C-alpha positions, 0 to 999 in steps of 0.5 A: 254908864257902866258896861259889864262884859262876860258877866257871871254870878261872881264877877265880870271879866271886864267892867268899863266906865268913863274911858277905863276898862277894869279886867278881872285877875287873869291866870294861865295854864302851864307848868312853869312861870314862863308858860303861865305868864305867856298864857295869862298875857294872851288872856289879858290881850283878848279881854283888852280887845273885847273892851276896845283897848290894847296892851299899849293902853294899859294904865296899871298892872298888878302882878301876884306871884306865888313865889318872888323867886320867880320874879326874873322869869316872869319879867322876861316874859312881861318885858317882851310883851309890853309895847316899847315906850308904853310900860304901865304903872305896875306893882308886883308882890307875893301872894297865896293864889287860888290854886296851888298850881298857879304861879302868877296872876295879873290884874290890868286897868286900861284906857279904851275909846277916844 
């Protein structure tokens, strides 16, 4: 069975299937990479709760930065947020994001249930 959460015409914020929750890409508000990353991760966490999951159940994270020069600043926030001993598989790259003001986007896949 496939369950969709917060579904609109274009996309669902979460799609659950077979014990795995797929979150749509999350961006955050703020002027700096630190502010946007903190807000983004807050949104990720809220969606994980809706999916019946949590940050310690993240399987994979894909992070897009508008400028790889922001890698260390983003990682400082990420490292403080990820539960110790539960780092997911992760990729990070540079990409042109949907709006010029966006500096970071995070896409998460997590386990739920059990």
